[in-house]
Every structure is written in C-alpha cells, then in structure tokens.
C-alpha positions in Angstrom: -62.0 -46.4 139.6 -58.2 -48.3 139.9 -57.9 -52.0 141.1 -56.6 -52.6 143.8 -56.1 -56.2 145.3 -55.4 -57.3 148.4 -52.7 -60.3 148.9 -54.6 -62.7 151.3 -51.3 -65.7 150.5 -50.7 -67.2 153.9 -47.3 -66.7 153.5 -47.7 -63.1 152.6 -48.9 -62.6 155.7 -46.8 -64.5 157.6 -43.6 -63.2 156.1 -44.7 -59.3 156.5 -45.5 -60.4 161.0 -41.7 -61.4 160.7 -41.0 -58.3 158.9 -42.9 -55.6 161.3 -41.3 -57.2 164.6 -38.4 -54.7 166.0 -36.0 -58.0 167.0 -36.1 -58.4 163.1 -31.8 -57.5 162.3 -31.1 -55.8 158.5 -30.1 -59.2 156.9 -33.5 -60.8 157.9 -34.9 -58.2 157.5 -34.3 -57.5 153.8 -34.5 -60.8 153.1 -38.0 -60.9 153.6 -38.7 -57.9 151.8 -36.9 -59.6 148.5 -38.9 -63.1 149.2 -42.2 -60.8 150.0 -42.1 -58.7 147.1 -41.3 -62.4 144.8 -44.5 -63.9 146.2 -46.3 -60.8 145.7 -45.1 -60.5 141.7 -46.2 -64.2 141.3 -50.2 -62.9 141.9 -49.7 -59.5 140.2 -47.6 -61.3 136.8 -50.6 -64.1 136.2 -52.2 -61.4 133.4 -48.9 -62.0 131.0 -49.2 -62.3 127.4 -47.5 -65.2 126.1 -46.2 -66.2 122.6 -46.5 -70.1 121.7 -42.6 -70.9 120.1 -41.5 -74.1 118.1 -39.0 -76.3 120.8 -37.6 -79.8 120.6 -37.1 -81.8 124.2 -35.1 -84.8 124.2 -38.8 -86.7 123.1 -40.2 -84.7 120.2 -40.8 -81.8 118.7 -43.5 -79.6 120.3 -44.9 -75.8 120.6 -44.9 -74.1 124.4 -45.8 -70.6 125.4 -43.0 -67.9 126.1 -43.4 -64.3 127.4 -44.8 -62.6 124.7 -43.0 -58.5 123.5 -41.2 -56.0 125.0 -38.8 -56.8 128.5 -41.0 -56.0 131.8 -39.1 -52.6 133.6 -38.6 -52.8 137.1 -38.2 -49.2 138.7 -37.8 -49.1 142.1 -38.7 -45.9 144.6 -35.0 -45.5 145.7 -33.9 -46.1 148.6 -36.6 -48.7 149.8 -37.4 -49.6 146.4 -34.2 -51.6 145.9 -34.8 -54.2 148.4 -37.9 -55.5 146.0 -36.1 -55.1 143.2 -34.4 -58.4 143.5 -37.7 -60.6 144.5 -39.2 -59.4 141.2 -35.7 -60.5 139.2 -35.7 -63.8 140.9 -39.0 -63.8 138.6 -38.3 -62.1 135.5 -33.9 -62.1 135.0 -34.2 -60.5 131.8 -36.2 -57.5 132.7 -34.4 -53.6 132.4 -34.5 -51.7 135.6 -35.0 -47.9 136.2 -35.1 -45.9 139.1 -36.8 -43.3 141.0 -35.2 -41.3 143.5 -37.1 -39.6 146.1 -37.0 -37.9 149.1 -39.4 -37.2 151.9 -39.8 -33.3 153.3 -39.7 -33.4 156.9 -41.7 -31.2 157.7 -43.9 -30.9 154.8 -44.0 -34.7 154.1 -44.1 -34.1 150.8 -42.0 -35.9 147.9 -38.7 -34.6 146.2 -37.4 -36.5 142.6 -33.3 -36.0 143.0 -33.0 -39.0 140.6 -34.9 -40.2 137.8 -33.6 -42.8 134.7 -36.3 -45.3 132.7 -35.0 -48.0 130.1 -35.9 -47.1 126.6 -38.9 -47.5 124.8 -40.6 -47.5 128.7 -44.3 -46.7 126.1 -44.2 -50.5 125.1 -42.6 -52.4 128.5 -44.6 -53.5 131.4 -43.6 -51.1 133.6 -43.5 -52.7 137.4 -43.0 -49.7 139.9 -42.0 -50.8 143.5 -42.1 -49.7 147.2 -42.0 -51.0 150.2 -44.5 -48.6 152.3 -47.5 -46.7 150.4 -48.3 -44.0 153.4 -49.0 -40.4 152.6 -49.3 -41.6 149.0 -47.0 -38.6 147.1 -44.1 -40.3 146.4 -45.7 -43.2 144.5 -47.8 -40.4 142.3 -45.3 -38.5 141.7 -43.4 -41.8 140.3 -46.6 -43.1 138.1 -46.5 -39.4 136.9 -42.9 -38.8 135.5 -43.1 -42.9 134.2 -46.5 -41.1 132.2 -45.2 -38.3 131.5 -42.2 -40.7 129.5 -45.0 -42.5 127.9 -45.9 -45.5 130.4 -49.0 -46.7 129.4 -49.6 -49.9 131.4 -48.0 -50.3 134.8 -49.1 -51.9 137.7 -47.5 -50.8 141.3 -46.6 -52.9 144.4 -46.6 -52.1 147.9 -45.9 -54.0 150.7 -48.0 -52.2 153.5 -50.4 -49.8 152.7 -52.1 -46.9 154.3 -56.0 -46.2 153.8 -54.7 -42.6 153.3 -52.2 -42.9 150.6 -54.7 -46.1 148.7 -57.2 -43.4 148.8 -55.2 -40.9 147.6 -53.3 -42.6 144.5 -56.4 -44.4 143.0 -57.8 -41.0 143.0 -55.0 -39.6 140.8 -54.0 -42.9 138.8 -57.4 -45.0 138.2 -56.2 -46.8 135.4 -53.2 -48.3 137.8 -53.3 -52.0 139.3 -51.5 -51.4 142.9 -51.1 -54.2 144.8 -50.7 -54.4 149.0 -49.9 -57.1 150.6 -51.2 -55.7 154.1 -53.3 -52.6 154.1 -52.6 -50.9 158.2 -55.1 -49.0 160.0 -53.8 -45.2 159.8 -51.2 -42.4 159.3 -50.1 -40.5 162.5 -49.0 -37.2 163.2 -46.0 -37.5 161.2 -47.2 -39.1 158.4 -46.0 -42.9 159.1 -48.1 -46.0 158.9 -50.0 -47.6 162.6 -48.7 -50.2 163.1 -46.3 -50.4 160.2 -42.4 -51.6 160.8 -41.0 -48.2 160.7 -38.4 -46.9 158.3 -38.0 -49.5 155.6 -35.0 -47.5 153.9 -33.2 -48.1 157.1 -34.4 -51.3 158.4 -32.8 -52.5 154.3 -29.7 -50.7 155.1 -28.8 -50.9 158.6 -29.2 -46.5 158.7 -30.9 -44.4 161.3 
C-alpha cells in the first residue's frame, strides 16, 4: 500500500476551512490555494537529498548543504492544479514545470487527457503532481500512469481535499507513490462531488461557472 500523509498543521486546517466557505471570493480563494500548496510542499519536501558545497561567508569559508540532483518537476493537472503551482514554485523556484490537461465526462465521470507536456529527463527528477481535489481518483491515476509511461520513477502527489473513495482507488493503482492530503472528507455524492468539499475548485480559482 502506498504511503498516504494527512496534514495536521493548524495553519493548513484553518486555511482549508476558509477555502470551503462559499462566501470566499475568487481572489482570496486563489491566494489560499497557493498558500496551502506551499505549506503542504514544505512537509512533502522534507526528504529532498542534499550535497555539501564550499562557500565563503563574510566571516570565513565553510561547507554547507544545497539541494542535490536534477531540479524537480512540478506537474499540475489542468486546470485547477495551476492554482497550486505558484505555492510549490515559491519553495522550489528553479523547478521545471510540466502540464497534464484533463476533463471529466459529465455522464461517465471518467477523465480524458487533452494535453500532455513534461520536462525532459523526467526519469531523473522528483515529479510533484498537484491537483486541489481527489474525488474518484481517475484523473490522478491517469496522470501518474502517463508520467510513469514517460519514465517517471520518483513521484509525489499533493491534493488539498480528498474523498475516501479516491484515496482508496489511487493507492490501489499506485502503491509506490506518496500521496499528501490536506483534508480527508466524508464521501462522494451521486454526482461524484466531494462532501462537504468546496465545490468546483477550477471554477472558484478562475471565477468561472
């Protein structure tokens, strides 16, 4: 079974509550998504590898750690995942950015890929997949399928809100991938929306309906 890490930080909980509130407008919602992504990323990147380099401070020469290896790749699932990308890039400003575009069939609720562009040498990078909502799990499963097909090996997924059904489906399909969840909600309703959830994350980020 894959490792699922649930966020317990008070700031994350507080900001997710504000995110859920239907009175939260587009501008504030967008900022909250970015802030939550940054806080989750801080937790998710605690195991990044480092290497020692020699530098000179104003006082003396010293050996200190810096991040090692290829720059990570941030891969938002379009379009809602774009809202989390800035928060991750604030922590890893030199990261490469790829995109996977998906839409959900309103009748079957199944995801369909319409765009796919990943950075080169994806097999040598930590790949960070971001999507605010993990509902049925279909989009995230398909996105990770595609990343693995192109050679991705070390993958972390960050979702702000998840349904138990989505977590179960994802971990069964990708037991080797770390999944970070901001809040685990009660269930999916008959329309496959997360309850209590926060509505459509993409619409609320971009001010569409």
